[in-house]
N, C-alpha and C positions, 0 to 999 in steps of 0.2 A: 693608453698602454694596451695592446693587444692581449686578449684573454687566451692563455695557454691552452692548448687542446691536448689532453693524453690519449693514448692508444686505448683501443676496445679490450676489455678484458673478460674471460670466461670464468666464472666463480661457481664453486660448490658450496651451498649454504644450507643450513637447517632452520627450518621455519620455527620461529619462537612462539607466535600467537596469531590470532586471526583478530583485526581491529573491528571497529563498529561499522565498517563499510563492507566487510567481507574480505578484505585484502590480506594476505599472509604478510607478516612483519618479520623483517630481519635487520638488525643492526650490525653491519659489516664493518670491522675494523681493519684498514690496510696495514699489512706487516710493516714494522719499522724499517726493515732492510730494504723496501722499496723506496725509501726516501720520503714518505708521507707523514712521518712523525706522529704515527697514531690516529690520523684523520679517520673519521667515520663516514659511512654511507647508509643512509636509510633505505632500504630495499621494501618495495610493496608489490607483492606477487600475487597474480590471480590464480584461482582454481586449486588452491592448496589447502592443507590442513596442518595443525601443530604436529611437529615431529617430521614432517615430509623433508628429505634430503633432496634438493633439486639443484640442476645446473642452469645457469643464466648467464646471458651475454649483456654486458653492460658497456655502452659507448661512453667514452670520456669519463671512465669509472673515478679517476682520483680529481677529476676537475667539477664534480658536482656533489650535492649534499644529499639528494634522494633520486629515486627512479622508480616508476611504474612499469612492471614487466610481466611478460608471459614467460613461463619456464621452458628451457629448451628441452629438457629431459627429467623424468622422475627417477632418481637414483635409489631411492629407498622410501617405502611408504610409511607414513606416520601411524601411530596405533589406532587413531580413529578414522583413518581413511575407510571410505565405502569401496572396497575392491569390485563391487558388482558395476560400478560405474566405469566405463572404459577410460583410461587414461590418455588416450590419444585424442579426447575431445578438449581441444585447446581453448575453447571459449564456452561460456555458459550464460547466455542472455538471461539476465533476471534471476538466476539461481546460483549465486556464488558459494552457497554451502552445500550443494548436491553431492560433492565429494565427501562429505563428512557424515559418519553414522548418525542415525537419527537421534539416538540417546545423547551423543555428543553435542548435537545441535541444540537440544533442550538445555543441556547443562550451559552451553556458551550463552544462551539468551537469559536464563535465570541469573547467571553470574552478571550479564550486563545490567539488569534491572537492579540488582543489589549493589552494584558499583555505583551507579548513578545516586541512588538513595544514600549510600554511604557518604559519598562526597558532598551531600546536601545536609549531612547531619541526622539522617533517620535511622532507626534501629532496623537492621536487616533481618533481625529474628522475626519480624512481622511478615516477611515475604514467605508464602506458601510455596510448595514444590510446584513447578510450571505444569499446566495441563497441555498435554500434547494430542495428537491425533492418532487413532487407531491405524487409519490408512492415509498417510501424508502424501498421496499422490493424486494427480489430476482433480484437485479440490476447487479450482477456480470457476466460478459462473460468468466471469467476464475476462476476456483477453482483448489487448490492443496491440497491433502489430504494425511495423512501419515498413513502407516500401522504400528499399534502397535504390541509390542512383544508378546502380548497374544491374538491376533485375532481381535483387533480393527482396524477400519478404519474410520479415521476423522481427527479432528483438535486438535492442542495442548491445553492442559487446561491452562488458564490465570494463570501466574506465576509459571508454572511448565511445562517446556520444555519437560521433559521425560515421562510425562503422556499424552497418547492420548485418547480423547473422542470420542467414537464411534458415527459416524454421522447418525442420523435418518432422520433428516431433517434440514434445516438451513434456517434462515431468509434472507441470502445473496444468496442463489444459486437458479437458475431457476429449476423447477421441473424436467426437462430432466436431469440434473446432479445429482439430488438426486436418480433418478431411475437407472441411470448408476452406481452410487455408489453401490446400493443394488444389481445389477447383478454382478459386479466385486467382492463384499464382498462374495456372495454366491459361486462364482466360487472358490474364495480363500479357503473357508471352505470345499468345495466339493474335492479339491485335498490336503487338508491340508498343504498348503504352509505357512510357518512361516513368519511372519513380521521380519523386521531388528531390531536387539537389539545393540543399540549404544555401551554399555559397553563391552559386550562380542564379538561384531563384528560378530555376527552370524545371520542367517536367510536369506531369499531370497528377500522379496519385500520390497520396500522402500517407493515409492510414487504413487499417482494416480493423474494425471493432465488432467483437462477437459477444453476445449475451446469451446464457441459456438458463432456464429454470430447472433445478434438480427435482422439483415437485410437479410442476405443469407439464414439463418437457418441451415447452415453447422455445423457439430459437429466433434470435434477432441478428441480422447481419447489416453493418453499416460501413459503407465505402466513402471515405473522405478525399475529395480531389478538388483541384484549382479551377476546373470548369465543370458546368453541369453535363447531364446526361442528354439534354436536348441537342447537344453538339455531336453526340455519338449515339444515334438512336438505334442502329444496328447493334452495335456492342452491347449497349444497354439491355437491350431486348434478348439478347443472347445469354447474357449473365442472369436474367430472370429465368430463363429456361433451364440452364445448367443447374442452377440452384434448387428450383422447385422441383425439378425431376428427380434430384437425389435425395432431397430432405424435406420428407412430408411434414416435419415439425416446424418448418420455416413459416413464421406468421409475420414477420417484419423484415422487409428488405429496403434499405434506404440509400439513397446518394446524397451526400450533404456537399455542398459547393462553397467553398471559400477561398478567395483568391490572394488574401493578404499574404504577405511574405512573413509576418509573425506566426508564433504559434497559434492554435486555433483559440479565438476568443469568442467571436460570434459568426454564425454561419451567413453567407449571403442568401441562401436558399436550402430547403430541405425537400428533396424529391422522393415520395413513397413509390418504389418500383413494384412493390408486392405487400398485400396485406395492410396492416395498420402501423401506427408510428410507436407503439409500446408493446410489451409483453407482460403477461400475468405472472406473478410469482407468489411464494408464500414463505413466511419466516414465523417459527413459533406458533403456527396455526393461524396467523394473520394474513390477510390477502394484500398484495401491493401491486400497484401498475407502476411499471419500470420503463422510463424512456431512456434515449441513448446517453443523454448528459446526466441523468439521475445518480446521485451517489447512493449506492446500495452496497451492503457489505459483499465482498468479493468471495469469501469462503462461507457458505451458508451453515456448514455443519459447525464450524467453531463460533460463528455469529449466534447460533442458537445458545451455544454455552455462555457466551458474553451476556446476552439478555438474562438468561437464568441466574447467573452470578449476581448482575445488578440488582435483579428482584429479590434474590436472597439478602444480599447486603443492606438494600433500602429496608427491608422487612416491611413492605407497604401493606396497609389494610384499608378497609371501605371507609375508614374516618380520616384518612389522611389526603392533603393536597399536595401535589407533585409539580415541580417545574422541571422541564426538560431544556436545557441551554444547549444551543448548537443542535437542534431537534431534527435537522435534515427533513426526510420524508416520513419519520415517524417510527424508525426502527425500534426505538426504545419506548417511544411515547405511547404507542398502542398498547403494548403489554402492560406498562405501568397504569394507563387509564382504565384498562379492564379490571385492575385489582386495587384501585384507589378511589376516592370520592370524586375528585376533579384534577384534571391536569391540564397545565399551560406550556406551550412550547414557543421558544423563540428561536429565530433562524434569520440570517441576513438576506438569503437568496429566496426571492419571493416566489420562484418557480418551484422551490421545494416546499414552502409553506402551502402553496395551492394543492400541491400533491399530498402532503399531510393531512389537510383538509378533506381532500377526496378520499383517502385511505381510510381515515377515521369514519366517514359516512358509509363506505363499502362494507366496513366491518360493523356497523351498528352501533358506534360509540357516539353517545351525545353528550358526554361530560368533558369534552376537550375545548380548549381555546388557543388558537394559535395566531402569532404576530410576526409579521416581518419587520426585523429591526436588528441593529447590531447589538451585541451582548450587553454594552454598558448602558446604552440609552433604554433597551428593552427592559433591563432589571429594575431601573428607575420607574419607568411607566408602569410596569407590571404590578409593582408594589402599591403604587397610587391606585391603580384601577381594579387590580384583582385580589390583592392582599398578600400577606406573607405565608409562602407554603411551608410544609413540615420537612420537605426533602428537596434538595437540588442536585439533579443529576447533570453533568455535562461531559460531552464527547466532542472535544475540539479538534482542529485539523492537526496534521503532524507538528506543525510548528508551535503547537500549545496555545492556551488562552492568552498568556502573557501577563506581565504584572499588573497593568491597569485594570485588566477585566478581573484578576483574581483579587485584587484589592475590593473592587466593586462587589465580588461575590462575598468576601469576608464582611463588609459592610452590610451586605443585604441580610445576613444573620441567621440562616436556617439551622436547624439543629444538627442535621446531617447532610454531608456531601458525598455523593458517589461520583468518582472521576473515572471515565472510561478512557484510556491513553493509548495511542498508537506509536508512541515515541517515548522510551524511558527517560531520556535527558530532558525533554521538554516537561514532562510529567514531574520529575523531582525539582526543576526550577519553578514550575508553578505552584507545587505544594508548599514551598518554603514561604511564600506569601500568607498562607493561611495561618500559620503559627502564631503570627502576631495578633491575631483576631481571636485567639482563643482555642484554636482547633487542634486536635492530635490525631495522629495517625493511629488507625485501629487495625486495618488488615490490608494486605497487598496479594493479589492473586494474579501472577503471570498466565498468559494464554499464548499458545503458539497458534497465531491466526494464519502465518504464512510460512509453513515449512520449506526449507532450502533457500530461504531469503534470510536477510540479517533483521527482518522486522518482527516486533514482539509487542502484543497488546498486553494491557495491564488494567485490572479493575481495582479500584482503591476505595476504602471507606474511611473518611475522616468524621469525627464528632467533635462537638463543643465540649471542652473539658468540664465546665461548670454544669452543663445539662447532664452529662454522664454522672457527675457526683450527686446531683440532686435526685 
């Protein structure tokens, strides 16, 4: 039977709420007089705030259950809309909340944390007011941009990963990064280098990554391409000249070659065009070497607050032994080690472990022990070889640690657990597993790590009930 196609409709709707992905949500019910018998349509609309009245065009409106749309016109601004942001900006790569007043953004994120914890059966009275930023702009020390198939260099459109929005400026990026972008973008145009096209698997340039340190001022620029600079010697030399001439702080310029049609997994070759392969950075007074693929906190201002909160909740002293699970390059490990008797770190990525070892040495710490292992095997091995610590801190990826790892942590049996989370849903899911091992939620502190995005960090303290009573 052929599916019926209904005509396009123009609708005026009021945004009800913003969902966890940053889309405005409207449940539109077709009027009965149009013969739809009360059938509803779920609309997800980009770049809006609650209370906005917008006009949208919906193709086949009565023949579908949902639609993801940009609005045609803002008819009336909602009470939390930031009127300083131009409403004719129809797209916002990576910043779906930038149209919302900052206080409203904070409330949205705090409510999100409370909502997921409430669903999991935890007391939301334990959630403290979210910690925001005094200056929630240009806070990122790393930006990764995509070369579009038709000459764009910028970020993906919200809800449409195949479309790249050419970046003119960004509320997230320091000025030096937008300046680098324009230099590289002009260089690309001058040499007519095509961006990579995912469908046809053609084109040359894939991504531009920039890192900078807010402390040392050092700048890294990395170009990702399907072919190496040896095939374009004149262009490569010109890129070096353009960037070094304009940016005295550039200490690392790299061209990373990978020809695979898949997303980057492993580079075929890395070419150092200028300087070295890393930059020096600092966080909470500790020195770190940061390479292109190093996971390092992208908002150093709020990252320092995360570390301070973790130390405060852990209440470490020189008699305590501490375990940092998912330790990475040692962002939490080094401050914990400096304030405790001994520290062990477990991380599955060996490159990160080698960086953590080097970072500990660079900072004069000799009371650390790092091992490359997945979390579950590492916990078993560590308990046998190193013993039981007084405190376990974990900072897992966005997907969370997962039930198997959380049960292993519960059986591991430390008195206190500090969980640093970058996703409130996976946090709530993970914490549930600890209740059956006698742990109780003590305090929850949300932190706005990434203003203007939907992401929120949370630092949580859990303690064994019997330990606290004793």
